GUMI-972110 format. One record per residue (C-alpha): x, y negated, z negated; residue in one letter; residue number from 0. Coordinates in nm, 2 decimals. Layout:
N
+--------+--------+--------+----+-----+
:     px :     py :     pz : aa :   i :
+--------+--------+--------+----+-----+
:      X :      Y :      Z :  A : NUM :
...
+--------+--------+--------+----+-----+
This chain:
146
+--------+--------+--------+----+-----+
:     px :     py :     pz : aa :   i :
+--------+--------+--------+----+-----+
:  -1.80 :   7.73 :  -6.40 :  M :   0 :
:  -1.57 :   7.89 :  -6.63 :  K :   1 :
:  -1.64 :   7.98 :  -7.01 :  K :   2 :
:  -1.35 :   8.01 :  -7.31 :  Y :   3 :
:  -1.35 :   8.08 :  -7.66 :  K :   4 :
:  -1.09 :   7.91 :  -7.84 :  L :   5 :
:  -0.95 :   7.89 :  -8.18 :  T :   6 :
:  -0.76 :   7.59 :  -8.28 :  I :   7 :
:  -0.62 :   7.56 :  -8.65 :  Q :   8 :
:  -0.90 :   7.83 :  -8.71 :  G :   9 :
:  -1.14 :   7.64 :  -8.58 :  N :  10 :
:  -1.37 :   7.83 :  -8.32 :  N :  11 :
:  -1.45 :   7.62 :  -8.01 :  Y :  12 :
:  -1.69 :   7.73 :  -7.69 :  D :  13 :
:  -1.55 :   7.57 :  -7.40 :  V :  14 :
:  -1.71 :   7.54 :  -7.04 :  K :  15 :
:  -1.54 :   7.36 :  -6.77 :  I :  16 :
:  -1.82 :   7.21 :  -6.53 :  I :  17 :
:  -1.64 :   7.08 :  -6.30 :  D :  18 :
:  -1.29 :   6.94 :  -6.16 :  I :  19 :
:  -1.23 :   6.67 :  -5.90 :  E :  20 :
:  -0.90 :   6.53 :  -5.85 :  D :  21 :
:  -0.75 :   6.52 :  -6.23 :  N :  22 :
:  -1.03 :   6.47 :  -6.42 :  V :  23 :
:  -1.24 :   6.72 :  -6.58 :  A :  24 :
:  -1.59 :   6.75 :  -6.69 :  E :  25 :
:  -1.59 :   7.00 :  -7.03 :  V :  26 :
:  -1.86 :   7.09 :  -7.27 :  E :  27 :
:  -1.72 :   7.16 :  -7.60 :  V :  28 :
:  -1.95 :   7.29 :  -7.84 :  N :  29 :
:  -2.24 :   7.12 :  -7.65 :  G :  30 :
:  -2.04 :   6.81 :  -7.63 :  T :  31 :
:  -1.96 :   6.69 :  -7.30 :  L :  32 :
:  -1.63 :   6.52 :  -7.24 :  Y :  33 :
:  -1.41 :   6.36 :  -6.91 :  K :  34 :
:  -1.09 :   6.50 :  -6.97 :  V :  35 :
:  -0.78 :   6.40 :  -6.76 :  E :  36 :
:  -0.54 :   6.64 :  -6.63 :  V :  37 :
:  -0.16 :   6.54 :  -6.63 :  D :  38 :
:  -0.06 :   6.74 :  -6.38 :  K :  39 :
:  -0.19 :   6.77 :  -6.00 :  K :  40 :
:  -0.49 :   7.07 :  -6.03 :  I :  41 :
:  -0.48 :   7.25 :  -5.69 :  E :  42 :
:  -0.83 :   7.26 :  -5.50 :  T :  43 :
:  -0.92 :   7.66 :  -5.36 :  S :  44 :
:  -0.95 :   7.69 :  -5.03 :  K :  45 :
:  -1.29 :   7.71 :  -5.02 :  T :  46 :
:  -1.49 :   7.39 :  -4.93 :  P :  47 :
:  -1.73 :   7.31 :  -5.14 :  R :  48 :
:  -2.14 :   7.30 :  -5.02 :  L :  49 :
:  -2.35 :   7.04 :  -5.09 :  I :  50 :
:  -2.68 :   7.08 :  -4.93 :  R :  51 :
:  -2.93 :   6.75 :  -4.87 :  S :  52 :
:  -3.32 :   6.80 :  -4.92 :  V :  53 :
:  -3.48 :   6.98 :  -4.62 :  A :  54 :
:  -3.77 :   6.82 :  -4.51 :  V :  55 :
:  -4.02 :   7.02 :  -4.27 :  P :  56 :
:  -4.04 :   6.82 :  -3.94 :  S :  57 :
:  -4.29 :   7.06 :  -3.85 :  T :  58 :
:  -4.59 :   6.85 :  -3.96 :  E :  59 :
:  -4.79 :   6.63 :  -3.71 :  S :  60 :
:  -4.98 :   6.47 :  -4.01 :  V :  61 :
:  -4.82 :   6.40 :  -4.34 :  P :  62 :
:  -5.07 :   6.64 :  -4.52 :  F :  63 :
:  -5.36 :   6.83 :  -4.42 :  Q :  64 :
:  -5.51 :   7.08 :  -4.64 :  H :  65 :
:  -5.45 :   7.45 :  -4.45 :  K :  66 :
:  -5.67 :   7.64 :  -4.71 :  T :  67 :
:  -6.01 :   7.61 :  -4.82 :  S :  68 :
:  -6.15 :   7.48 :  -5.13 :  A :  69 :
:  -6.23 :   7.68 :  -5.41 :  P :  70 :
:  -6.60 :   7.70 :  -5.43 :  G :  71 :
:  -6.59 :   7.66 :  -5.02 :  A :  72 :
:  -6.64 :   7.95 :  -4.78 :  L :  73 :
:  -6.32 :   8.15 :  -4.75 :  K :  74 :
:  -6.30 :   8.02 :  -4.36 :  G :  75 :
:  -6.53 :   8.29 :  -4.23 :  I :  76 :
:  -6.55 :   8.21 :  -3.86 :  G :  77 :
:  -6.29 :   7.92 :  -3.84 :  H :  78 :
:  -6.05 :   8.12 :  -3.62 :  I :  79 :
:  -5.69 :   7.97 :  -3.67 :  K :  80 :
:  -5.40 :   7.99 :  -3.46 :  S :  81 :
:  -5.17 :   8.25 :  -3.59 :  P :  82 :
:  -4.83 :   8.10 :  -3.44 :  L :  83 :
:  -4.74 :   7.77 :  -3.26 :  P :  84 :
:  -4.82 :   7.82 :  -2.88 :  G :  85 :
:  -5.00 :   7.75 :  -2.56 :  T :  86 :
:  -5.35 :   7.82 :  -2.47 :  I :  87 :
:  -5.35 :   8.04 :  -2.15 :  L :  88 :
:  -5.72 :   8.12 :  -2.11 :  I :  89 :
:  -6.02 :   8.04 :  -2.29 :  V :  90 :
:  -6.26 :   8.39 :  -2.25 :  H :  91 :
:  -6.58 :   8.20 :  -2.44 :  V :  92 :
:  -6.77 :   7.89 :  -2.42 :  K :  93 :
:  -7.00 :   7.71 :  -2.68 :  A :  94 :
:  -7.31 :   7.97 :  -2.70 :  G :  95 :
:  -7.15 :   8.26 :  -2.59 :  D :  96 :
:  -7.25 :   8.56 :  -2.86 :  S :  97 :
:  -6.94 :   8.75 :  -2.95 :  V :  98 :
:  -6.87 :   9.10 :  -3.16 :  K :  99 :
:  -6.63 :   9.17 :  -3.39 :  V : 100 :
:  -6.29 :   9.24 :  -3.17 :  G : 101 :
:  -6.42 :   9.02 :  -2.88 :  S : 102 :
:  -6.13 :   8.83 :  -2.67 :  K : 103 :
:  -6.17 :   8.50 :  -2.75 :  L : 104 :
:  -5.86 :   8.26 :  -2.67 :  I : 105 :
:  -5.52 :   8.39 :  -2.52 :  T : 106 :
:  -5.21 :   8.22 :  -2.68 :  L : 107 :
:  -4.86 :   8.24 :  -2.52 :  E : 108 :
:  -4.61 :   8.19 :  -2.75 :  A : 109 :
:  -4.19 :   8.29 :  -2.68 :  M : 110 :
:  -4.30 :   8.38 :  -2.33 :  K : 111 :
:  -4.52 :   8.62 :  -2.47 :  M : 112 :
:  -4.92 :   8.66 :  -2.42 :  E : 113 :
:  -5.12 :   8.69 :  -2.74 :  N : 114 :
:  -5.48 :   8.79 :  -2.77 :  P : 115 :
:  -5.67 :   8.65 :  -3.06 :  I : 116 :
:  -6.01 :   8.81 :  -3.11 :  H : 117 :
:  -6.34 :   8.75 :  -3.29 :  S : 118 :
:  -6.30 :   8.89 :  -3.68 :  P : 119 :
:  -6.69 :   8.84 :  -3.71 :  V : 120 :
:  -6.98 :   8.88 :  -3.48 :  D : 121 :
:  -7.15 :   8.58 :  -3.40 :  G : 122 :
:  -7.17 :   8.26 :  -3.22 :  K : 123 :
:  -6.95 :   8.03 :  -3.06 :  V : 124 :
:  -7.04 :   7.69 :  -3.22 :  V : 125 :
:  -6.75 :   7.49 :  -3.14 :  E : 126 :
:  -6.42 :   7.51 :  -2.96 :  I : 127 :
:  -6.13 :   7.27 :  -3.07 :  F : 128 :
:  -5.87 :   7.36 :  -2.75 :  V : 129 :
:  -5.86 :   7.40 :  -2.37 :  D : 130 :
:  -5.61 :   7.57 :  -2.12 :  T : 131 :
:  -5.28 :   7.41 :  -2.18 :  G : 132 :
:  -5.31 :   7.27 :  -2.52 :  D : 133 :
:  -5.01 :   7.31 :  -2.76 :  V : 134 :
:  -5.11 :   7.41 :  -3.09 :  V : 135 :
:  -4.95 :   7.47 :  -3.43 :  Q : 136 :
:  -4.97 :   7.75 :  -3.68 :  N : 137 :
:  -5.27 :   7.73 :  -3.87 :  G : 138 :
:  -5.47 :   7.49 :  -3.62 :  D : 139 :
:  -5.83 :   7.57 :  -3.61 :  V : 140 :
:  -5.91 :   7.67 :  -3.24 :  L : 141 :
:  -6.25 :   7.78 :  -3.25 :  L : 142 :
:  -6.60 :   7.84 :  -3.51 :  V : 143 :
:  -6.76 :   8.12 :  -3.47 :  V : 144 :
:  -7.10 :   8.16 :  -3.69 :  Q : 145 :
+--------+--------+--------+----+-----+
């Protein structure tokens, strides 16, 4: 957008050229929009205009799912979530096992690397939602420790 200050017969005008397409220019003069036809052909710049479409994430498997807890709820202590998308290689615990902080719970393969997932809390494994070979997404709950 180009801006100009013009004085015509003693009157001041603030002119903004908003868009030019073919030989029609959209201009704003002192806040009022006008479409102006230009007599000569306007040379377009060599730089193409980039028009982007609205990006819609394709990674969501369900239309909408809360990935955070409600304000009054417990803040997910013991809900062990996947830190990144990948494949479950090994589940090191079973339901009923006692774990300490730092105990290895699951080995997750992501981008050809093994990523150990450790327990952030002391407790007992209550429920396991994944098995060896399962594919998980970022934020999926893998197991619960209480």
